[in-house]
TORLUMVEX-93201 format. One record per atom (N, C-alpha, C): residue number from 1; residue in one letter; chain; x, y, z. Coordinates in Angstrom, 3 decimals. Layout:
BEGIN
resi:resn:chain:px:py:pz
NUM:A:A:X:Y:Z;
...
END
This chain:
BEGIN
resi:resn:chain:px:py:pz
1:M:A:-4.630:0.327:10.399;
1:M:A:-4.903:1.381:9.353;
1:M:A:-6.142:1.205:8.435;
2:D:A:-7.231:2.233:8.196;
2:D:A:-8.032:1.911:7.271;
2:D:A:-7.963:1.980:6.131;
3:L:A:-7.934:1.037:5.455;
3:L:A:-7.320:0.710:3.914;
3:L:A:-8.170:1.608:2.660;
4:D:A:-9.329:2.292:3.350;
4:D:A:-9.994:3.196:2.455;
4:D:A:-8.785:4.476:2.519;
5:T:A:-8.533:4.861:3.218;
5:T:A:-7.597:6.005:3.374;
5:T:A:-6.326:5.707:1.903;
6:F:A:-6.387:4.827:1.798;
6:F:A:-5.283:4.483:0.655;
6:F:A:-5.842:5.349:-0.859;
7:F:A:-7.330:5.098:-1.037;
7:F:A:-7.831:5.137:-2.497;
7:F:A:-8.468:6.196:-2.407;
8:T:A:-8.582:7.295:-1.546;
8:T:A:-9.125:8.566:-1.565;
8:T:A:-8.751:9.119:-2.669;
9:G:A:-9.444:9.787:-3.230;
9:G:A:-9.361:10.317:-4.670;
9:G:A:-9.086:9.476:-5.958;
10:C:A:-9.329:8.318:-5.941;
10:C:A:-9.255:7.526:-7.247;
10:C:A:-10.473:7.280:-7.786;
11:E:A:-11.337:8.180:-7.737;
11:E:A:-13.103:8.204:-8.492;
11:E:A:-12.515:8.321:-9.724;
12:D:A:-13.424:7.928:-10.634;
12:D:A:-13.670:7.907:-11.936;
12:D:A:-14.902:8.216:-12.671;
13:D:A:-15.523:9.027:-13.317;
13:D:A:-16.913:9.234:-14.028;
13:D:A:-16.951:8.219:-14.747;
14:N:A:-16.093:7.671:-15.837;
14:N:A:-16.368:6.406:-16.716;
14:N:A:-16.832:5.399:-16.032;
15:P:A:-17.927:4.996:-16.344;
15:P:A:-18.400:3.766:-15.567;
15:P:A:-17.414:2.505:-15.716;
16:V:A:-16.739:2.406:-17.097;
16:V:A:-15.887:1.313:-17.378;
16:V:A:-14.379:1.317:-16.601;
17:N:A:-14.121:2.589:-16.747;
17:N:A:-12.754:2.658:-15.798;
17:N:A:-13.116:2.591:-14.348;
18:K:A:-14.271:3.071:-14.116;
18:K:A:-14.995:3.183:-12.394;
18:K:A:-14.940:1.770:-12.118;
19:T:A:-15.553:0.630:-13.071;
19:T:A:-15.559:-0.578:-12.407;
19:T:A:-14.091:-1.415:-12.698;
20:L:A:-13.229:-1.200:-13.477;
20:L:A:-12.313:-1.768:-13.444;
20:L:A:-11.140:-1.245:-12.180;
21:R:A:-11.656:0.436:-12.044;
21:R:A:-10.990:0.329:-10.747;
21:R:A:-11.363:0.173:-9.660;
22:E:A:-12.563:-0.323:-9.328;
22:E:A:-13.141:-0.822:-8.292;
22:E:A:-12.415:-2.130:-7.960;
23:E:A:-12.333:-2.780:-8.750;
23:E:A:-11.866:-4.132:-9.005;
23:E:A:-10.326:-4.465:-8.512;
24:E:A:-9.385:-3.323:-9.370;
24:E:A:-7.986:-3.289:-8.958;
24:E:A:-7.917:-2.884:-7.127;
25:I:A:-8.816:-1.721:-7.086;
25:I:A:-8.610:-1.340:-5.682;
25:I:A:-9.288:-2.803:-4.791;
26:N:A:-10.429:-3.236:-4.970;
26:N:A:-10.456:-4.557:-4.324;
26:N:A:-9.582:-5.358:-3.984;
27:V:A:-8.901:-6.006:-5.176;
27:V:A:-7.394:-6.533:-5.022;
27:V:A:-6.154:-6.145:-4.080;
28:L:A:-6.153:-5.111:-4.508;
28:L:A:-5.061:-4.123:-3.620;
28:L:A:-5.390:-4.305:-1.813;
29:K:A:-6.763:-4.038:-2.042;
29:K:A:-7.483:-4.001:-0.263;
29:K:A:-6.666:-5.587:0.202;
30:K:A:-7.081:-6.496:-0.571;
30:K:A:-7.096:-8.034:-0.144;
30:K:A:-5.481:-8.280:0.060;
31:G:A:-4.540:-7.550:-0.352;
31:G:A:-3.171:-7.638:-0.591;
31:G:A:-2.559:-6.984:0.567;
32:L:A:-2.954:-5.870:0.709;
32:L:A:-2.872:-4.853:1.825;
32:L:A:-3.261:-5.389:3.378;
33:S:A:-4.365:-5.978:2.941;
33:S:A:-4.648:-6.331:4.450;
33:S:A:-4.117:-7.606:5.117;
34:S:A:-3.179:-8.505:4.142;
34:S:A:-2.812:-9.479:4.410;
34:S:A:-1.071:-8.861:5.448;
35:L:A:-1.141:-7.770:5.158;
35:L:A:0.375:-7.193:5.788;
35:L:A:0.275:-6.682:7.064;
36:E:A:1.453:-6.810:7.436;
36:E:A:1.702:-6.230:9.333;
36:E:A:1.330:-4.820:9.077;
37:E:A:1.075:-4.315:10.085;
37:E:A:0.567:-2.687:10.027;
37:E:A:2.129:-1.774:9.809;
38:K:A:2.883:-2.037:10.059;
38:K:A:4.019:-1.166:10.012;
38:K:A:4.594:-1.263:8.539;
39:Y:A:4.195:-2.413:7.860;
39:Y:A:4.558:-2.467:6.346;
39:Y:A:3.318:-1.619:5.602;
40:K:A:2.335:-2.021:6.064;
40:K:A:1.076:-0.981:5.309;
40:K:A:1.365:0.510:5.686;
41:K:A:1.739:0.814:6.899;
41:K:A:2.011:2.212:6.875;
41:K:A:2.875:2.668:6.069;
42:A:A:4.213:2.094:6.130;
42:A:A:5.285:2.418:5.337;
42:A:A:5.045:2.158:3.732;
43:I:A:4.112:1.736:3.225;
43:I:A:4.040:1.808:2.015;
43:I:A:3.044:3.043:1.576;
44:F:A:2.287:3.204:2.398;
44:F:A:1.105:4.088:2.410;
44:F:A:1.860:5.580:2.432;
45:L:A:3.000:5.684:3.522;
45:L:A:3.811:7.134:3.607;
45:L:A:4.545:7.251:2.342;
46:K:A:5.427:6.246:1.753;
46:K:A:5.989:6.432:0.615;
46:K:A:5.403:6.546:-0.757;
47:Y:A:4.394:5.921:-1.004;
47:Y:A:3.742:5.767:-2.232;
47:Y:A:2.406:6.615:-2.502;
48:F:A:1.576:7.097:-1.314;
48:F:A:0.543:7.613:-1.191;
48:F:A:0.788:8.988:-0.704;
49:K:A:1.704:9.321:-0.012;
49:K:A:1.999:10.531:0.848;
49:K:A:3.266:11.123:0.323;
50:D:A:3.935:10.252:-0.464;
50:D:A:5.242:10.791:-1.163;
50:D:A:6.469:11.236:-0.020;
51:K:A:6.458:10.539:0.770;
51:K:A:7.640:10.830:1.854;
51:K:A:8.596:9.999:1.391;
52:D:A:9.861:10.458:1.780;
52:D:A:11.061:9.920:1.562;
52:D:A:11.299:9.126:2.909;
53:Y:A:12.742:8.397:2.483;
53:Y:A:12.978:7.564:3.574;
53:Y:A:13.556:8.341:4.952;
54:K:A:13.638:9.251:4.810;
54:K:A:14.049:10.125:6.316;
54:K:A:13.009:10.529:6.969;
55:E:A:11.759:11.186:6.462;
55:E:A:10.375:11.588:6.833;
55:E:A:10.012:10.123:7.396;
56:I:A:9.827:9.208:6.835;
56:I:A:9.371:7.806:7.356;
56:I:A:9.785:7.508:8.413;
57:A:A:11.254:7.775:8.617;
57:A:A:12.179:7.299:9.563;
57:A:A:11.337:8.311:10.842;
58:K:A:11.280:9.305:10.505;
58:K:A:11.083:10.345:11.800;
58:K:A:9.774:10.260:12.012;
59:I:A:8.524:9.777:11.568;
59:I:A:7.443:9.484:11.634;
59:I:A:7.307:8.265:12.426;
60:E:A:7.839:7.202:11.878;
60:E:A:7.866:6.224:12.662;
60:E:A:8.633:5.810:13.777;
61:G:A:9.380:6.678:14.240;
61:G:A:10.530:6.799:15.295;
61:G:A:11.322:5.467:14.946;
62:I:A:12.238:5.422:13.631;
62:I:A:13.064:4.417:13.366;
62:I:A:13.916:4.912:12.671;
63:N:A:15.020:4.320:12.415;
63:N:A:16.198:4.673:11.494;
63:N:A:15.822:4.591:10.147;
64:I:A:16.638:5.493:9.342;
64:I:A:16.268:5.550:7.875;
64:I:A:16.737:4.187:6.929;
65:K:A:17.798:3.202:8.019;
65:K:A:17.657:1.650:7.333;
65:K:A:16.225:1.125:7.665;
66:S:A:15.874:1.384:8.610;
66:S:A:14.914:0.190:8.749;
66:S:A:13.441:0.758:8.326;
67:A:A:13.398:1.957:7.882;
67:A:A:12.192:2.802:7.104;
67:A:A:12.235:2.257:5.962;
68:Y:A:13.723:2.007:4.993;
68:Y:A:13.838:1.470:3.643;
68:Y:A:13.365:0.102:3.746;
69:G:A:13.838:-0.933:4.800;
69:G:A:13.566:-2.072:5.030;
69:G:A:12.277:-2.364:5.112;
70:R:A:11.340:-1.695:5.740;
70:R:A:10.082:-1.849:5.755;
70:R:A:8.990:-1.472:4.726;
71:V:A:9.348:-0.470:3.542;
71:V:A:9.089:-0.277:2.210;
71:V:A:9.518:-1.541:1.594;
72:F:A:11.013:-1.964:1.540;
72:F:A:11.078:-2.941:0.417;
72:F:A:10.765:-4.135:0.753;
73:Y:A:10.632:-4.347:2.032;
73:Y:A:9.854:-5.766:2.505;
73:Y:A:8.179:-5.460:2.386;
74:G:A:7.720:-4.720:2.870;
74:G:A:6.222:-4.597:2.454;
74:G:A:5.883:-4.779:0.694;
75:I:A:6.660:-4.145:-0.068;
75:I:A:6.278:-4.397:-1.435;
75:I:A:6.416:-5.909:-1.744;
76:K:A:7.606:-6.476:-1.074;
76:K:A:7.796:-7.767:-1.428;
76:K:A:6.548:-8.950:-0.838;
77:K:A:6.483:-8.716:0.005;
77:K:A:5.129:-9.078:0.911;
77:K:A:3.876:-9.194:0.038;
78:L:A:3.434:-7.397:-0.331;
78:L:A:2.646:-7.234:-1.132;
78:L:A:2.477:-7.848:-2.560;
79:R:A:3.284:-8.137:-3.201;
79:R:A:3.683:-8.465:-4.305;
79:R:A:3.408:-10.207:-4.377;
80:D:A:3.871:-10.529:-3.248;
80:D:A:3.576:-12.308:-3.254;
80:D:A:2.135:-12.413:-2.766;
81:S:A:1.645:-11.418:-2.168;
81:S:A:0.188:-11.812:-1.630;
81:S:A:-0.648:-11.198:-2.791;
82:L:A:-0.432:-10.501:-4.113;
82:L:A:-1.100:-10.357:-5.081;
82:L:A:-1.147:-11.541:-5.517;
83:I:A:0.566:-12.145:-6.043;
83:I:A:0.393:-13.356:-7.053;
83:I:A:-0.387:-14.431:-6.455;
84:S:A:-0.591:-14.474:-5.045;
84:S:A:-1.324:-15.606:-3.927;
84:S:A:-2.810:-15.539:-5.061;
85:I:A:-3.157:-14.277:-4.560;
85:I:A:-4.499:-13.847:-4.899;
85:I:A:-4.887:-14.539:-6.463;
86:G:A:-3.805:-14.021:-7.315;
86:G:A:-4.231:-13.936:-8.589;
86:G:A:-4.364:-15.680:-9.051;
87:K:A:-3.851:-16.563:-8.086;
87:K:A:-3.530:-17.606:-8.442;
87:K:A:-5.113:-18.226:-8.498;
88:N:A:-6.073:-17.581:-7.426;
88:N:A:-7.418:-18.289:-6.972;
88:N:A:-8.434:-17.923:-7.694;
END
């Protein structure tokens, strides 16, 4: 999955906000790049496309419980990755 897809439409004209937003996006890209594709896609669908678990399950061809698990563990793994990035 192309990580730039996550951040389409996040532009800001204010130079300070734009710089801060770019830094945030770069950190998130690093964190997301460490995830398996199934977790990235689940997070993308849930938080960037506003899909519910039933819709995620249908799109991915999995059951609802698995969709919930992918989002839950994806966020957990992303959090752990971001913590690790912050320590460096």
